[in-house]
Structure formats: C-alpha cells, structure tokens
N, C-alpha and C positions, 0 to 999 in steps of 0.2 A: 366590337368583339375582340377579345384577347387572342393574339396569334398563338398557336400551339407552342412555339419555341419560347414564348414569354411566360408560359404557365409553369407551375411547379409540379413535382411528383411527390405524392405522399408515400412515405416508407413506414410500414407498420411492423416493427420488430418483434412485438409480442414477448413471450418468455419461453424458456426451455432449459433443459438440464445443461449445466456447465456453461450457460450463456451462449450456447452454440448458435442458436437461431439469431440472437442479437448480433453476434459476431459476423455471421454470414450476411445478414441484412446490411450491416455497416459496410461490408466489402462490396455488395451489390450497389449500394449508394455511391461509393467511391468510384466504381466503374462508370456509372451514369454521369457523375460529375465530370470525369475525364472526357466524356463524350459531349459535354456541353449542356447537360440537363441538370437543372437545379432541383434539389430535393429537400423535403422537410420531414423530419422524423416525428412520428406521433405515437405517444404512449396511450394507454387506455384510461388515463386520468380523465374524469368527466369534462374538465375544462378544456383539455387538449382535443378530445373527441368533438366537442362543440365548436372549437376553433376550426377543425378540419371540415365540419359540416358547413359552417359559415363560408369558408374559403371556396368550397365546392359550389355553394349556392350562388356565389358571385362570379362563377365561371373562371376561377383562378387555378384550377387543378386539371392537369392533362390526363393523368391516370394515377392509380395507387398501386403499390408493389407490396406483396405480402408473401410470407412463407406458409405454404399449405392452407391458404385461405383464412389465416388469422385476420379477424376483423370483418369477415364477410357478412356477419350478422348485424353490423351497425345499421340502425334504422332511424327514420324520421317519421313525423306524424303530419298527415295532410290536413286541409281545412276542415274536413268532416270528422277528424279524429282517428282515421285509419292509420295503422302502422305500416310503413312501406320500407323496403330496402333503400337505404340512402344512396347506394350506387346506382340502382335502377331509376329512382325518382330524380336524382340530380344528373343522371346520364354521365357518370364518371366510370370508365372501365377499371375493373379490379384484376390486376395481373397476379396470378398465383404461381409461385415457383415450387415445383414438386421434386424433391430429391428421393422420395420413397415410392413404393408400389401403391397403385390406386386401391389395392385391397386394404391398406391401412387408412383408417379415418375416411372411408369411401364417401361420406357425405360431403367432404371437402373437395371432391373431384367432380361434383355434379353441377347443375346449372343454377347455382346460387352465388352471386346474382346472375341475372340473365345476360348481362354484358361482361361476364367473367372471361378471362383468358387463362387456360391451363397450360403451363409450360413445363415440360418434363425434362429431366436430366438423362433419360435413357429411352431409347426406342422401344425397349421391352415394356416399359410402363405405359407408354402411349398406345401400344398395340393392345394391351389388356383393356384399357379404357374403351377403345374402339370396338373390340370384340365382345366384351362382357358387360359394358355399360352402354348399350346401343341407343338407348332413348335419350342420352345426354347430348345436347347440341351446342354447348358453349365452344367457342373457338379454342382449338387445341394445337399445340405444336411442340417442337423440340427447342431447347435453349442450348446454344453452343457452349462447350467448356471454355475456360480461359484461365490464365495463370493467376489464381486468387492470391490476394495480399502480396502483390509483386514488390520486390526490393531491387535496388540497383545492383548490377553485377559487381561493382566495386566494393559493395558492403559485405560480400561473401568472404568469410575468414576460414579457409580450408585447414589451416594449421590448428585452429581451435576445434573444428569439427573432427579432425584426426584423433583428438584425445577424448571425443565424446563416445556415446553409446548408441547402439541400435535401440529404437523404442517402438514397441508395439502399442499404438494408441487405440485402445478398444475397450469398451465395457464388455463384461462377460455375461453369460447366462447358460445354464446347463440344458443340453438337449434332453437328458433324461428327466429333468423336472417338467419339461413341457409335455412329454409323454404321460407322466403321472398326472398332470393337470387334465389331460384328455380323459384319463381313466376316472378321475374324481368328479368331473363335471358333466360328462356326456353319457348317453345311453351306451351300453356295451357294444352294440352293433356299430355305432358311429366311432367309438374309440378304436374298435378293430379296423374299421375302414381307414382311419387316419394313420394307424400304425402300419397298415399295409402300404399306404401311399408313401409314408416316410421311409420304409424299407426299400421301396422301388425307386424313389427319386434320387437316391445317392449316386446311382450309376450314371445319370445324366447331369445331375446338379453339381458334381465335383469335377467334371471334365471341362476343358475350355469350350467355348462356343455359346451361342445364344440359348437361353433357357426361358421358355414361355410357360410359366407354371400353370396358368389358367388352361392352356391347351393340354398340358400334361394331365391335369385333373379331368378334363373333358374326356380324353381318351381312356383314362383309367376307369371312370364310372361307366362309360359306354361299353367297355368290355365286360362289365358286370350287369348289363341289361338296363342301364338308366340312360334315357335320352338327355344328353348334356344341355341342349337348348331349353328343355323344360326345367332344368335345375340352374338356370343362369343366375337367379337371385342368390343362390348358395355359393357361387364361384368366389366372391370376395372372401367368404368365411374359409373355405378350404385353401384358397391361395395364401391367405394371411398365415394360416397355420404352417403350411409347408415352407413358405418364405422364411418365417421366423425360425423354424426347425433347422433349415439349412444354414442360416447365419450362425446359429449356436454351434452346429457341428463344425463349421469352418473355423470359427474363432477359437474353439476349444482345441482343435487340431493344431493350430499355430502356437497357442500358448504352451501346450504340452511339448511341442517339438523344440521350443527354445529354452526349456527349463534348465538344460545343462550348458547354456552359453551365458556369457556376461551381458545379458540383454535386459532392458527395462520393460516390464509390462505395466502400462499406465492406464488405469481404469478401475471401475467398481464392479461389484457382483461377480467376483472370482472365487467365491468360497468353495466351489466344487473342484478347484485345482489346488493341490498341495504344493506350496513353494518352499516348505521347510527343508533346509539342508541342500537346496539346489542353488545353482549359480545365478539364475535369473532373479531379478528383484521386482517385487510387486509394489507399486506406489499408487496412491489415490489419483483419481482423475482431476484434471485442472480445467479452469474455464478457458474459453476460446482465446482470449487475449493472452493469458499466461502460456498457452501452448505454442504461441509464436516462438518462444525460446527454444522449444524442441526442434522446430524446423531450422532455426537460425544457428544453433550451437551444437546440436548432437550429430553423431556420425551419420545417422539416417533414420528413416521411419519405415516400419513394416505396416503394410495396409492389406486389406482384402476387399474385393468388390462385393457390394450387397446384392448378389445374384443378378448383376448386370454385366453385359459383355460388349455392348455397342459404344459406350461412352465411359470416360474416366470418372471414378469416384471423387468426391470433393477433396479428400485428403491428398489424392494424387495431384489435383489442381493446385492445392496449397503448396505441395512440395515443389511443383514447377515454378510457382511464384517466388519461392525462396532459393531456387537452384539447388534443392536438397536431394540427396539420394533417397529414393523410395523403392521399396521392394513390394511386389504384389503378385497375385496369381496371374497366370497367362490369360490374356484376353485378346479378342479379335482386333479391337481398335489399336492395340499396341503393335500387333503383327502388321497391320495394314498401314498405319501412319508413322510408326517409329521403327523402321528396319534397322537392325544393328543394335537394338536395345534388349536383346534376349536375356542379358545378364541381370536385368532388374526383375526378372520373373521367376516364379516357381510353380510347380504343380501342387494341387491339393493332395499331397501325399507327405507323410511325416519325414521320410528320408529326403525327398526333394527340398523341403523347407530347411531341414538341417544342413544339407549340402550347400544351399545358397548362403545361409547365415555364416557357415564356416568359411566359405570363400571370401565373403565380405571382410571378416575379421583377419583373414590371412593376407588380403590385398586391399587394404582400405584406400590407398591412393588411387588405384584404378577405379574404384566405385565412387569416390568423391568426384573425380573428374567426369564420370558417367552422369552423376547427378547434375552437374553444371551443364553438360551437353544436353541432357533431357530438358532442363529449363530453357535453354536457348532454342531448341527445336520446337518446344511447346509454344513459345511466343510466335514462331513463324507459322505453325500449323493452326493454332487457335488464338489469334490476337484478341485482346480485350474488347476492341471496338466491334468485333463480330457479335459478342454477347450483348453489348449495349444496343447495337443496331437492331438485333432481333427483338429484344424486349420492347423498344420504342415502336418498331414497325407493327408488331402484333397489337400493341395498345392502340395505335392509330387505326388499325383495321377494325378493332372492336368499337372504337368511337364512331367510325363511319357506320358500322352495322346498327348501332343503337341510336343514332342521331335522330332527333325529332324532325329535322329538315335535312333532306339529302341534297347533294349538289345536282344541279340540272346540267347534263352534258348534251348528248345527241337527242334529237326529238323522238327517235325510234326506240329509245330505252326508257322504260318506266320501272321505277323501284317497286318491288313487290311489297305488299302489306305484311307486317310481321304478325 
C-alpha cells in the first residue's frame, strides 16, 4: 500500500473569467508543494481525465483539490454498467475550496461526492450551509487565509510603486439593473418582497460587522407571517439575490467615489458609470497572471469584501503576498488581528472613501510602508503552512471517513456503518 505522503494530489483548475480560477488553483498548488505535497494538474481533456482515473484506481492519489466543486461529476462505470461517482467508487476525497456564498451554485455545496470536503473562506458562508442546508453531511470547515502569491521582501520596489496608481480591481454591475430583472422575471408580489428586502438590508449590509444574509431573510419573512423553516428551500434564492445586490451597491459606490481622483478602475461591466471627463480611468479587466503587475508595481489596490467580515478577501491575501498597499472596508478581522492598521480601511460611505483615497495620494510614502508592514504581519498571523496543513488534515479526515477498511484501535470501539 502506498503511504499517504508518497501519493499525489490532483488539482482541477477548470476555467473561469480572466483565468482567475486557474490562477488561484496554481497558487494553492504552490502552497501544497511548499508543504511537501506533490500535485498533478488535470484539465478536462478526456485523456487527462482518464489518466487521473487510472492513477486513482492504482491507489496513487491522496486527494483532489478543486474550486467550487469543479470536476465533482467525473464518473466511472462499474462491471454491471452502472455509472458511479469516480470519487466515491475509488474512495478519493474531493476537497472543494469555496470563496463565495453557498447560495451561489448551491448544488456545488452539497454531498456530491459523499466523501467531499467543503472548505470555506469565511465563517459566514459556513454558517449559512449549516443553518439552511441542514441535510447536507459532507465534512465542512474553514480554510485559513494566507499570503497568496508571496514574493521576497527584497523584490519590493517602493520607488516604482511611488509613481504608480491606486487601482480598483473589480468588475461592475448595476444594482438598478438587478431590481429591473426582478420586475421583469418574477411575479409582482415577489418583486415587491425583494425590493423591500433590498431597501432594508442596506442599513446592516453597509456597516462593519458580521452579516448573515440568510438569517436576515428569515427574520424579514417571519415578520410578514411566513415560517422561515418552512421556506428553507427558498433561502438560497433570496440570499443570492440580496448578496448580489449588496455587492453591486458597494462596488458602484466605490467607483463613483473615486471618479475625480487619478485612480484606475480595472474591470468590465461598468457601462452604468460615466467616466467621461473624469480623472479616473476605466481599463478592461486582465487575467490573473497579468494582474500580478498591479500588485507588484502600482501604488496600491482598492478592494471590497464580498459581504464577509470574519476573514480577508482573496485580493487582500494577494496584496499581503506582494507587500502591497490595500485599502478595504472596515472589517472585524482587521480590527482584531491587525491593530494599528486603521489607515487601510474606509466606511461604505462616499465621503469616507474619498477621504481615504485623498490621504493616500497626499501621503504615499506612509501608505507604501503600511503595505509592507501589512504583508509582514500577515505572514506572522496567517502563515502559508497553516493553509496547507488544514487542507491536508481535512482530506485525511475524509479519507478515514470513507475508507473501506477502518483502522482497528481499542477493542471497545466499533466503527459505525455508514
């Protein structure tokens, strides 16, 4: 039998806009390699999928790593011609990294395969799954943040960054368009309900602190005579609408706030904001690898958390990896783990955003040094090996859970039948 440390990890990068998924999966693979775990990247070319299946059948795979469950539908056929999940049939855990809310693509957060591991980048996302997808029993946990795409401190050129720009790395989308979509596709009573929810969620969704959108929806409909537990199957729908709506409101607020500053807004779908005659420059989005230049060479990055407060967004982790200045909305994890870094934060208020950007442009040296200090502290608080260790430990736990033969320890413990 091949020892776990001698097996490989299959990395399933899949595809995505701007190659973001491929880029992130490559960085996850690099982190595992630094931890001493060998990985093999598998595309969905039939020959590569068959290679992966053959390798699993030989017992040469410790686990597979995927973004949002990409590849969870890979199947094999048994001797009687039945189609089975390759992961279940060959007893290889599939570890899914989730950077978004379980209300998005909720089928990817369920018990497929049975030996899946769902690892979330925010406690809010995990809590939604536990509360509103209660019948799902796959192993679930939090994945620690880490300085993504780390570079050596000696490679940081602050003089070059001093001559760079602040860059808001974000695709846009109009909040008003989403409300019109509700009106065009839903019954008037449902559109009215969503409009009322959208009006109400701003008071809590734009302030610092944890936001549990599913619980907000439950309270909202309960106050209108609906038992929220009886509507549990609708929670992903309502939550996805409000999560998307808030992201649109926040991104548009930031874009409009920086229009009169020499800032770059880099992304697509910004037709609803008029940049003509303004100082801000709109440029198309770049792929993941090309965006490395932004973190390496520009003055800094403007970010916004995707309705999460407990853990850092991946762009903040990338900024930490590059010792880059990053500005973002106030969040609990920054207050708790990074005392003295209030200068990198702003409120979701146009004047607060403008004041922070103006101060960066007036005192760039202070903020560049703050970016370096942020990267240094991030490495101490969230080392790369904590991320890799959690992924490997959860995969090993899933392997034990789904093993055909369990280890025999004390005579008084008997493994339960699954």
